[in-house]
C-alpha positions as CSV (number, residue, x, y, z in Angstrom):
1,M,108.6,75.2,131.4
2,K,109.8,74.2,128.0
3,W,112.6,72.2,129.6
4,L,110.6,70.2,132.2
5,L,108.7,69.3,129.1
6,T,110.8,68.1,127.1
7,L,112.3,66.4,129.9
8,G,109.0,64.3,131.0
9,L,108.6,63.7,127.0
10,L,112.0,61.6,127.2
11,V,110.5,59.9,130.4
12,V,107.4,59.2,128.7
13,L,109.3,58.0,125.5
14,A,111.5,55.9,127.4
15,S,108.9,53.5,129.9
16,L,107.0,52.9,126.2
17,A,109.7,52.0,124.3
18,Q,111.1,50.1,127.1
19,A,107.6,48.5,128.9
20,K,107.5,45.1,126.6
21,L,111.7,44.4,126.9
22,T,112.2,45.0,130.7
23,R,113.2,41.0,130.9
24,G,116.9,40.9,130.4
25,S,117.4,44.9,130.3
26,V,120.5,46.0,132.8
27,P,122.0,49.2,133.0
28,A,124.2,50.7,130.1
29,D,127.9,50.8,131.6
30,H,129.9,53.8,130.1
31,E,131.2,51.6,127.4
32,F,128.0,50.8,126.3
33,L,126.8,54.5,126.1
34,V,129.7,55.7,124.3
35,R,129.3,53.1,121.5
36,Q,125.7,54.3,121.5
37,R,126.2,57.6,120.8
38,D,128.6,56.8,118.1
39,I,127.1,54.8,116.0
40,I,123.7,57.3,116.0
41,R,126.5,59.8,115.0
42,L,127.5,57.6,112.2
43,C,124.1,57.6,111.1
44,M,123.6,61.4,111.3
45,K,122.6,63.2,107.8
46,V,125.1,60.4,105.7
47,H,124.2,62.6,102.5
48,Q,126.6,65.0,103.7
49,H,130.3,64.9,105.6
50,N,130.3,63.5,109.2
51,H,130.3,67.0,111.0
52,Y,131.3,65.3,114.4
53,E,134.9,66.4,114.5
54,E,136.5,64.1,116.8
55,Q,135.0,61.4,114.3
56,V,136.5,62.4,111.0
57,D,139.7,63.6,113.8
58,L,140.3,59.8,114.5
59,V,141.1,58.6,111.1
60,K,143.0,61.4,109.0
61,D,145.9,59.0,108.4
62,Y,144.2,56.0,108.9
63,D,144.3,53.2,105.8
64,P,142.2,49.9,107.3
65,S,143.7,47.7,105.4
66,V,146.7,48.4,107.1
67,A,146.3,49.7,110.6
68,G,142.8,47.4,110.9
69,K,142.9,43.8,112.9
70,F,140.8,42.1,110.4
71,K,140.0,38.0,110.8
72,D,140.0,38.4,107.2
73,V,141.5,40.7,105.3
74,T,140.7,39.7,101.8
75,P,137.1,41.5,101.7
76,I,138.8,45.0,103.4
77,K,142.1,44.5,101.1
78,K,139.9,43.7,98.0
79,L,137.5,47.0,99.1
80,M,140.7,49.3,99.5
81,K,141.8,48.3,95.8
82,Y,138.3,49.3,93.9
83,Y,138.1,52.6,96.2
84,N,141.7,53.6,95.1
85,A,141.0,52.5,91.4
86,K,137.5,55.0,92.0
87,T,135.4,51.7,90.2
88,L,133.1,52.0,93.4
89,L,129.5,53.0,93.5
90,P,130.1,56.9,93.7
91,R,128.4,59.2,96.7
92,G,125.7,60.5,95.8
93,D,124.7,57.9,93.6
94,I,120.9,55.8,94.2
95,F,122.2,52.1,96.0
96,S,120.2,49.3,95.3
97,L,120.5,45.7,97.5
98,F,119.1,44.3,93.8
99,H,121.5,45.7,92.0
100,K,124.6,43.2,92.0
101,E,127.5,44.9,91.9
102,H,125.7,47.6,94.1
103,R,125.2,44.5,96.5
104,E,128.8,43.5,95.9
105,E,130.4,45.9,97.1
106,M,128.6,46.8,100.0
107,I,129.3,43.1,101.1
108,L,132.8,43.8,100.9
109,L,132.5,46.3,103.4
110,F,130.0,44.3,105.4
111,E,132.7,41.7,105.6
112,S,135.2,44.3,106.3
113,F,132.9,45.0,109.3
114,L,132.4,41.9,110.8
115,F,136.0,39.9,110.3
116,A,136.9,43.1,112.3
117,Q,138.8,41.8,115.5
118,D,138.1,44.6,117.6
119,W,135.4,47.2,118.1
120,D,138.7,50.0,117.9
121,T,139.2,48.5,114.5
122,F,135.2,47.7,113.3
123,F,134.7,51.4,114.4
124,K,137.5,53.1,112.6
125,T,136.9,51.1,109.5
126,A,133.4,52.1,109.7
127,V,134.4,56.0,110.3
128,W,136.7,55.7,107.8
129,A,133.7,54.3,105.1
130,R,130.8,56.9,106.6
131,D,133.0,59.4,104.2
132,R,134.2,57.2,101.4
133,I,131.4,55.0,100.7
134,N,128.1,55.2,98.9
135,E,126.0,56.6,101.8
136,G,123.2,53.7,100.9
137,Q,125.5,51.1,100.8
138,F,127.5,52.2,104.0
139,V,124.1,52.7,105.9
140,Y,123.2,49.0,104.8
141,A,126.8,47.2,105.8
142,L,126.6,49.2,109.2
143,S,123.2,48.0,110.3
144,V,123.5,44.6,109.1
145,A,127.1,44.4,111.1
146,V,125.5,46.1,114.3
147,L,123.0,43.5,114.4
148,H,125.3,41.0,113.9
149,R,128.5,41.7,116.3
150,D,128.9,40.6,119.7
151,D,130.3,43.8,120.4
152,C,127.1,45.4,119.2
153,K,124.5,43.6,121.3
154,G,121.7,46.4,122.3
155,I,122.6,49.1,120.3
156,I,120.0,50.7,119.2
157,L,119.6,51.7,115.2
158,P,118.0,55.2,114.3
159,P,114.4,54.0,112.2
160,A,114.8,53.8,108.5
161,Y,112.4,56.2,108.3
162,E,114.7,59.2,109.8
163,I,118.0,58.1,108.3
164,Y,116.4,58.4,104.7
165,P,112.6,60.2,105.2
166,H,113.0,60.8,101.7
167,L,112.5,57.5,101.6
168,F,108.5,57.5,103.2
169,V,107.6,60.8,102.8
170,T,106.4,62.8,100.0
171,S,107.6,65.5,97.8
172,E,105.1,68.0,98.9
173,V,106.5,67.6,102.4
174,I,110.3,67.6,101.2
175,D,109.5,70.7,99.6
176,S,107.6,72.3,102.8
177,A,110.0,71.0,105.0
178,Y,113.2,72.7,103.0
179,K,110.9,76.4,103.0
180,A,110.4,75.8,106.9
181,K,114.7,75.6,107.4
182,M,115.1,78.5,104.9
183,T,112.2,80.7,106.6
184,Q,113.4,79.3,110.4
185,T,110.6,78.2,111.1
186,P,110.0,75.6,113.3
187,A,106.7,73.7,111.4
188,T,104.5,70.2,111.5
189,I,103.6,69.1,107.7
190,Y,100.3,67.0,108.0
191,M,100.9,64.4,104.7
192,N,98.2,62.3,103.3
193,F,98.2,59.0,102.1
194,T,99.2,58.4,98.4
195,G,96.0,58.2,96.1
196,T,92.4,59.1,96.1
197,V,89.6,57.5,97.6
198,R,88.5,56.8,94.3
199,N,91.1,53.9,93.9
200,P,90.2,51.2,96.4
201,E,92.8,50.2,96.3
202,Q,94.2,52.8,98.5
203,W,91.6,52.3,101.1
204,V,94.3,50.0,102.2
205,A,97.3,52.5,101.9
206,Y,97.3,52.8,105.9
207,L,98.8,49.6,105.9
208,G,101.3,49.3,103.3
209,E,102.2,53.1,103.8
210,D,102.8,52.8,107.9
211,V,106.4,53.4,108.0
212,G,106.7,50.7,111.2
213,L,105.6,48.0,108.6
214,N,108.3,49.4,105.9
215,S,111.0,49.1,109.0
216,H,109.9,45.6,110.1
217,H,110.0,44.4,106.4
218,A,113.3,46.0,105.7
219,H,114.5,45.0,109.5
220,W,113.9,41.3,108.9
221,H,115.5,41.1,105.8
222,M,118.6,42.5,107.4
223,D,118.1,39.7,110.2
224,F,118.0,37.7,107.8
225,P,120.1,38.7,104.2
226,F,119.3,36.2,101.4
227,W,123.0,36.9,99.9
228,W,124.3,35.7,104.1
229,K,126.7,33.0,104.1
230,A,126.4,30.9,107.2
231,A,129.3,29.2,106.7
232,E,131.9,31.8,106.1
233,Y,130.3,34.5,109.1
234,G,129.9,31.4,111.6
235,I,126.3,32.5,111.9
236,E,124.0,30.0,111.3
237,K,120.2,31.4,110.4
238,D,118.0,28.9,111.7
239,R,115.3,27.6,110.1
240,K,115.9,31.0,107.4
241,G,113.8,29.5,105.0
242,E,110.4,28.9,106.8
243,L,110.4,32.0,108.3
244,F,110.8,33.7,104.8
245,Y,107.8,31.7,103.6
246,Y,106.2,32.1,107.5
247,M,106.7,36.4,107.5
248,H,105.5,37.0,104.3
249,H,102.3,35.0,104.5
250,Q,101.3,36.6,107.3
251,M,101.8,40.2,106.4
252,I,99.6,38.9,103.2
253,A,97.2,37.6,105.6
254,R,96.9,40.2,107.2
255,Y,96.7,42.9,104.5
256,D,93.4,40.9,103.6
257,L,92.3,41.4,106.7
258,E,92.7,44.8,106.3
259,R,90.8,44.6,102.7
260,L,87.9,42.4,104.4
261,S,87.7,45.7,107.1
262,N,87.5,48.0,104.2
263,W,84.7,46.1,102.3
264,L,87.4,44.9,99.8
265,P,88.3,41.1,98.9
266,F,91.1,39.1,99.3
267,V,94.2,40.5,97.2
268,E,94.5,38.2,94.2
269,P,98.1,36.8,93.6
270,L,100.1,38.3,90.5
271,S,100.6,37.0,87.1
272,F,103.3,37.4,85.3
273,E,101.4,36.7,82.1
274,E,98.6,39.2,82.5
275,K,98.5,43.0,83.0
276,I,99.0,44.3,86.2
277,E,95.4,45.8,86.6
278,H,95.8,48.8,89.7
279,G,99.2,51.5,89.1
280,F,100.5,53.2,91.8
281,Y,102.3,56.9,92.1
282,P,104.4,57.1,95.0
283,Q,104.5,60.9,95.1
284,T,108.6,60.4,96.5
285,T,111.4,61.7,95.4
286,Y,114.8,60.5,95.7
287,R,117.0,62.9,97.6
288,V,119.2,63.1,94.0
289,G,118.3,61.3,91.0
290,G,114.8,61.9,90.6
291,E,111.2,60.7,91.5
292,F,110.4,57.7,92.4
293,P,109.0,56.1,88.8
294,A,105.3,55.6,88.7
295,R,103.1,53.0,87.0
296,P,100.0,53.5,85.3
297,D,96.8,50.9,85.8
298,N,96.8,48.0,83.2
299,F,100.8,47.8,82.6
300,H,102.1,44.9,81.2
301,F,105.5,42.7,82.2
302,H,108.2,43.1,79.9
303,D,111.1,41.0,79.8
304,L,114.6,43.1,80.5
305,E,118.0,42.6,79.0
306,D,118.8,39.7,81.7
307,I,115.7,38.5,83.3
308,K,113.1,37.2,80.9
309,I,109.5,36.8,81.2
310,K,109.7,33.1,80.2
311,D,112.3,32.8,82.3
312,M,110.0,33.7,85.3
313,L,107.2,31.1,84.3
314,D,110.2,28.1,83.9
315,Y,110.6,28.5,87.4
316,T,107.3,28.7,88.7
317,R,106.9,25.2,86.6
318,R,109.7,23.8,87.9
319,I,108.9,24.9,91.5
320,K,105.5,24.1,91.0
321,E,106.6,20.0,89.6
322,A,109.2,20.2,93.1
323,I,106.1,20.5,95.1
324,V,103.9,17.8,93.7
325,K,107.0,15.6,93.2
326,H,107.8,16.5,96.9
327,T,111.3,16.4,95.9
328,V,114.0,19.2,94.2
329,I,117.1,18.6,92.7
330,N,120.5,19.9,93.4
331,K,123.4,21.2,91.5
332,N,124.4,18.0,91.6
333,G,122.0,16.1,90.1
334,E,121.0,14.6,93.6
335,H,117.0,14.8,95.0
336,I,116.8,16.2,98.1
337,P,112.9,15.3,99.8
338,L,110.7,17.7,100.4
339,D,109.2,16.4,103.9
340,A,106.5,17.9,106.4
341,V,109.6,19.0,108.6
342,H,112.4,20.6,106.7
343,G,110.5,21.2,103.0
344,I,109.0,24.3,103.7
345,D,112.5,25.6,105.0
346,I,114.2,24.6,101.5
347,L,110.9,25.7,99.5
348,G,112.0,29.1,101.3
349,D,115.6,29.4,100.4
350,L,114.4,28.2,96.8
351,M,111.9,30.6,96.2
352,E,113.8,34.0,97.6
353,P,116.3,32.5,96.8
354,S,119.2,32.7,99.6
355,V,123.0,31.0,99.3
356,E,121.6,28.1,100.6
357,S,119.0,27.3,96.9
358,P,119.7,23.6,96.3
359,H,119.7,25.0,92.4
360,E,119.6,28.4,91.5
361,D,120.4,28.0,88.1
362,Y,117.4,25.9,87.3
363,Y,115.2,27.4,89.7
364,G,115.5,30.6,89.4
365,S,115.1,33.4,91.1
366,L,111.6,34.1,91.8
367,H,111.0,37.0,94.3
368,N,114.2,38.6,93.9
369,Y,113.5,38.9,90.1
370,A,110.1,39.8,90.7
371,H,111.0,43.0,92.6
372,I,113.4,44.2,89.9
373,L,110.6,43.6,87.0
374,L,107.8,45.3,88.9
375,G,110.6,48.1,89.9
376,K,111.6,48.7,86.2
377,V,108.1,47.8,84.4
378,T,107.9,51.2,83.1
379,D,111.4,51.4,81.6
380,P,112.4,48.0,81.0
381,L,114.9,48.8,78.5
382,G,116.4,51.8,80.6
383,K,115.8,53.9,77.5
384,F,114.5,57.0,80.1
385,D,117.4,56.0,82.8
386,L,114.4,56.4,85.6
387,P,115.7,55.3,89.1
388,P,114.5,52.2,90.8
389,G,111.0,52.0,91.9
390,V,110.2,51.4,95.1
391,M,110.1,47.7,94.6
392,E,113.8,47.6,94.0
393,H,114.2,48.7,97.9
394,F,112.9,46.7,101.4
395,E,112.5,49.6,103.0
396,T,110.1,50.8,100.0
397,A,108.5,48.1,99.0
398,T,105.0,47.4,100.6
399,R,103.8,50.4,100.1
400,D,103.1,49.3,96.7
401,P,100.2,47.1,96.5
402,A,101.9,45.3,93.8
403,F,104.0,44.0,96.6
404,F,101.1,41.9,97.9
405,R,99.6,41.0,94.7
406,L,103.6,39.3,94.3
407,H,103.8,37.7,97.1
408,K,100.0,36.2,97.2
409,H,101.2,34.2,94.3
410,I,104.7,33.1,95.7
411,D,102.4,32.2,98.8
412,N,99.8,30.1,96.9
413,L,103.1,28.1,96.3
414,F,103.9,27.7,99.6
415,K,100.7,26.6,100.6
416,M,100.6,24.5,97.3
417,H,103.3,22.3,99.4
418,K,101.6,22.6,103.0
419,D,98.3,21.3,101.1
420,L,100.0,18.3,100.0
421,L,100.9,17.3,103.2
422,P,99.1,14.8,105.6
423,P,96.5,16.6,107.8
424,Y,97.6,16.5,111.7
425,T,96.3,13.8,113.6
426,K,94.5,13.7,116.8
427,A,97.7,12.3,118.6
428,E,99.8,15.5,116.9
429,L,97.0,17.7,118.2
430,E,96.4,16.8,121.9
431,F,97.5,17.2,125.0
432,P,96.2,14.4,126.6
433,G,95.1,15.7,130.6
434,V,95.0,19.5,129.4
435,K,91.7,20.8,128.9
436,V,91.3,24.6,128.2
437,L,87.9,26.2,129.9
438,D,86.9,29.6,129.0
439,W,88.6,32.4,126.9
440,E,88.1,36.0,128.7
441,I,88.9,39.0,126.6
442,G,88.8,42.6,126.6
443,N,87.1,45.1,123.8
444,L,89.1,45.1,121.0
445,V,89.2,48.5,119.6
446,T,90.9,50.6,116.8
447,Y,91.3,53.6,116.1
448,Y,93.4,56.1,113.5
449,E,95.9,58.7,115.3
450,E,98.6,60.9,114.3
451,F,102.1,60.3,114.4
452,D,105.4,62.4,113.7
453,I,108.3,61.7,111.5
454,D,111.3,63.8,112.9
455,M,112.4,65.5,109.2
456,L,116.4,66.5,110.8
457,N,118.2,64.4,108.8
458,A,116.5,65.4,105.7
459,L,117.4,68.2,105.3
460,D,121.7,69.8,104.7
461,N,123.6,71.5,107.9
462,T,124.5,75.0,106.3
463,V,126.9,76.7,108.3
464,D,124.6,80.1,108.1
465,L,121.3,78.7,108.9
466,P,120.9,75.9,112.3
467,N,118.4,73.3,112.7
468,V,115.2,74.0,112.7
469,E,112.3,71.4,114.4
470,V,110.5,69.9,111.5
471,K,108.2,67.2,111.5
472,A,105.9,65.3,108.8
473,R,102.6,63.9,110.7
474,V,100.5,61.2,109.5
475,Q,97.6,59.3,110.3
476,R,98.0,55.7,111.0
477,L,96.2,52.9,113.0
478,N,96.2,51.8,116.4
479,H,94.4,50.0,118.9
480,E,93.3,50.3,122.8
481,P,95.3,48.3,125.0
482,F,93.2,45.1,125.7
483,T,94.0,42.1,128.2
484,W,92.6,38.5,128.0
485,A,92.6,35.6,130.4
486,L,92.7,31.4,129.5
487,H,91.2,29.4,132.0
488,V,93.1,25.8,131.8
489,E,92.5,22.8,133.7
490,S,95.7,20.7,134.1
491,D,95.8,16.9,135.7
492,K,99.5,17.5,136.8
493,E,101.8,20.3,136.4
494,V,103.3,21.2,132.8
495,T,105.2,23.3,131.3
496,A,103.1,24.2,128.4
497,A,103.6,26.2,124.8
498,F,100.3,28.6,124.1
499,R,100.0,30.0,120.7
500,V,96.9,31.9,120.1
501,F,95.4,33.3,116.0
502,L,93.0,35.7,114.9
503,G,90.9,34.8,112.0
504,P,87.8,36.5,110.1
505,K,84.6,34.9,110.8
506,Q,83.4,35.5,107.0
507,D,84.4,36.5,103.5
508,W,83.8,39.4,101.1
509,Y,80.1,38.4,100.2
510,G,78.9,37.6,104.0
511,S,79.1,33.7,104.1
512,D,80.8,31.9,106.9
513,F,84.5,30.1,106.5
514,T,84.7,26.6,107.9
515,I,87.5,25.5,109.6
516,N,89.2,24.6,106.7
517,T,88.9,27.7,104.5
518,V,89.9,30.4,107.1
519,R,93.1,28.8,107.3
520,P,94.8,31.1,104.5
521,Y,93.5,34.2,106.2
522,V,94.5,33.3,110.4
523,I,96.5,35.3,111.9
524,E,99.0,34.8,115.0
525,I,98.5,37.4,117.4
526,D,100.7,35.3,120.2
527,K,102.9,32.7,121.0
528,F,104.8,32.1,124.4
529,V,105.5,29.4,127.0
530,A,104.2,29.3,130.6
531,K,103.7,27.3,133.7
532,V,100.7,25.2,134.3
533,V,99.7,24.0,137.9
534,A,97.9,21.1,138.6
535,G,94.1,21.9,138.6
536,K,92.4,24.8,137.3
537,S,94.7,28.3,136.6
538,V,93.8,31.2,134.6
539,I,96.9,32.4,132.2
540,H,96.7,36.4,132.1
541,R,98.1,38.0,129.2
542,K,98.6,41.9,127.8
543,S,98.6,42.8,124.1
544,S,101.7,44.5,124.7
545,E,103.3,41.3,125.6
546,S,102.8,39.5,122.2
547,S,105.7,37.5,120.6
548,V,104.6,39.3,117.0
549,T,105.7,42.9,117.9
550,I,108.0,45.5,119.1
551,P,106.8,48.5,120.4
552,D,107.7,52.7,118.6
553,R,110.9,53.4,118.7
554,E,111.9,56.6,120.5
555,T,113.2,59.3,117.8
556,T,116.6,59.2,117.5
557,T,116.9,62.9,118.3
558,L,115.3,61.5,121.7
559,L,117.6,59.0,122.0
560,L,120.7,60.5,121.7
561,D,119.6,62.9,124.5
562,R,118.8,60.8,126.4
563,V,122.3,58.7,126.2
564,D,124.0,62.1,126.8
565,L,122.2,62.2,129.9
566,A,123.4,58.9,130.6
567,L,127.2,59.8,129.8
568,D,126.6,62.7,132.4
569,G,125.3,60.5,135.1
570,K,121.4,62.2,135.2
571,E,119.7,59.5,133.8
572,T,120.0,55.5,133.9
573,L,120.1,53.9,130.5
574,N,119.0,50.3,130.6
575,V,120.2,48.1,127.7
576,N,118.5,44.8,126.6
577,K,121.0,42.6,124.6
578,D,118.7,40.6,122.6
579,E,117.1,44.1,121.5
580,R,114.8,43.8,118.0
581,H,114.5,46.1,115.4
582,C,112.7,43.4,113.4
583,G,109.0,43.3,115.0
584,Y,105.5,43.8,113.4
585,P,104.8,47.5,114.8
586,D,102.5,46.4,118.4
587,R,99.9,48.6,117.3
588,L,98.9,47.1,114.4
589,L,98.6,43.7,116.1
590,L,94.7,44.0,115.6
591,P,93.2,44.6,112.1
592,K,90.9,47.5,111.5
593,G,87.4,45.9,111.9
594,R,84.3,48.4,111.1
595,K,82.7,51.1,113.0
596,Q,79.7,49.1,113.3
597,G,81.9,46.2,114.6
598,M,83.1,43.1,112.8
599,P,83.3,39.5,113.7
600,Y,86.2,37.4,114.0
601,Q,87.2,34.1,115.9
602,I,89.7,33.8,118.4
603,Y,91.5,30.3,118.2
604,V,94.0,29.3,120.7
605,I,96.2,26.0,121.4
606,V,97.9,24.8,124.0
607,T,101.0,22.2,123.4
608,D,103.3,20.5,125.4
609,F,106.9,22.4,125.4
610,E,109.1,19.6,126.9
611,K,108.0,17.5,123.8
612,E,108.8,20.4,121.2
613,K,111.8,22.3,123.5
614,V,114.6,23.1,121.7
615,N,117.2,25.4,123.3
616,D,118.5,24.6,126.8
617,L,117.6,28.4,128.3
618,P,114.5,29.2,130.6
619,Y,111.3,28.0,129.3
620,D,110.2,32.2,129.3
621,Y,113.1,33.5,127.8
622,D,111.5,35.9,125.1
623,Y,114.2,36.1,122.4
624,G,114.0,39.6,122.6
625,G,110.1,39.4,122.2
626,S,109.4,39.2,118.5
627,L,109.6,35.5,117.8
628,S,106.3,34.8,115.9
629,Y,107.7,36.6,112.6
630,C,111.3,37.3,113.2
631,G,113.1,33.9,114.5
632,V,115.5,34.1,116.9
633,V,119.2,35.7,116.2
634,G,122.6,35.6,118.4
635,G,123.6,32.0,117.6
636,H,120.2,30.8,118.9
637,K,118.3,28.0,117.4
638,Y,114.4,28.6,116.8
639,P,112.9,27.5,120.5
640,D,110.8,24.6,119.2
641,T,110.1,22.3,116.9
642,K,106.6,23.0,115.6
643,A,105.9,24.2,112.1
644,M,105.6,27.7,112.1
645,G,102.1,28.3,112.5
646,F,100.7,25.2,113.5
647,P,98.2,23.8,113.7
648,F,96.6,25.9,110.8
649,D,99.6,25.3,108.2
650,R,98.4,22.3,107.2
651,R,94.3,21.1,105.5
652,I,91.7,20.5,108.2
653,Y,89.0,18.1,107.3
654,S,85.9,18.9,109.3
655,R,85.9,20.6,112.8
656,E,85.8,16.9,114.4
657,D,88.4,16.1,113.3
658,F,90.3,19.1,114.2
659,F,89.8,20.6,117.4
660,T,91.1,18.9,121.0
661,D,90.4,19.7,124.8
662,N,93.4,21.9,124.5
663,M,92.3,23.8,122.1
664,Y,89.6,26.6,122.1
665,T,87.9,29.1,119.8
666,K,85.6,32.0,120.8
667,D,83.8,35.0,118.7
668,V,85.0,38.4,119.3
669,T,84.1,41.9,117.5
670,I,86.6,44.2,116.5
671,T,85.2,47.8,116.3
672,F,86.4,50.8,114.7
673,N,86.5,54.1,116.6
674,E,86.4,57.3,114.1
675,N,86.2,59.6,117.1
676,H,88.0,57.9,119.4
677,K,90.0,60.1,121.9
678,H,93.9,59.6,123.0
């Protein structure tokens, strides 16, 4: 009976995980299944030596710099030189991508993976590195390589919260998990969010500490690494700077909507000259290296050895000057215009900054340095040798409320640029011959549910004690599935792009927003392309089809079981070569709302896709299903020419200047049901 229940759960989870990504999915062949299994195995219990003997035996006498085939041998030869000299970051030490030396070593490993000419060299090099290179560097380099190699397309990586449970669950849970292992007692351990009700900033911890949100943020930065060398790697990141702006802008807008749902005002931007009003106690512990540092209330920024507060203020001032003058200066002293088309992309590259920054020495590293300053704020001189803070890992950064204050500061700079652009004209907004007649939508209801995190990789393999099932149970936000129908009238058949947004109706004081003042808080909930027939028609859409989100990942244990069943011919496993790991959790598509109901407004605009189309692909190609915040990978261009966030990215003088027949707005209510049965 227990076996039947487990198999049933496998089937249900499999169907849920693949419900959205059915388009483009095909049955996996034997070669793919073996590769999928091998990649998962490489990520299991990375803090210990590989316990899969066939992988260990594969590289007993393997020297990748001698036996491997690489398009460019320079990275692997450098890596082997440092490895043999024992100068690399040791296994067991804490890896941070924001640490320059750590990052440079990781990049050598990544480039060795990327430049491997075939699967055999890539896999053998990965197996070799698994037990010899720092596990943090290994997992990060392997993950980015899998996301970018053609022979890895469709492979699913284990979620970060399963590879490194220590980063996502409290110290108390870790202690209880070890006790369960020692006593050989399967356990489900309940975990609370950090903080208490006495700290209003923690009323929205269900968002910042959501492991799905953490995973989305981490994978976005894997899809679009700031250290990416497009020319060397031969893979362009189309509109990467603009995506940096838009993804983080949407995270801030969504955070603000959750604050409104909990009777809190919008988050205030961080200032390097003022105290950080609200502290943060992560309550998490590195596997080795101690607790994540806590930050008390009202802490001030301090200079680090190589990052000065004055420099951060100068960087901000220079960026503001560039925005006001509509031009940036590159390293050669040339002026590059910040125009309406490319300006936001240039600013994104400049503020993060990425390798494409026009002049990093002059405009600095506003985003990355701020992450480091916040991570080291309690031990700026290294006097106490504290480990990196949560802000020094993309996987954990959103747990700290200061993350959202930092990004509100950065977002305000982007907004400054957008507000200096001319408003859209009627001609830019209209779609002649197309009219939106009505909008129908189901009830919008949110609720809390329980979610289990598999703790398998948090515990050591031991000879005497077999693994036991241990899970950490957390509460998370979800919403009831909903559908909507858009009634459209067209004077001819057209291929139309649909953009759907949700915004608050009232501010913290209960005053109605104007169409211009609501812009910073409008969130995109869908974008898609569809054929519209001549005459009247109805476009139907499900919440699960949103271009913003991806569904839950099934657990690594279940995926591995399904792969094994498929290899044994007992099940068919479908693979989607456009599989995306980056994507906002579908559970969080809607803000929480309130128990008595909270008013919002839905906005939709329909535009002529033929005039904004970029790629020569089918009009309904979904690029993996999370296009809105995660852009495109696989060598494609971003599929349309419109600015991200169009038409809410620029100033709006009045409703009369803005609304056209191809737009529609409607009041909706989101109700939080605290007694929901699911």
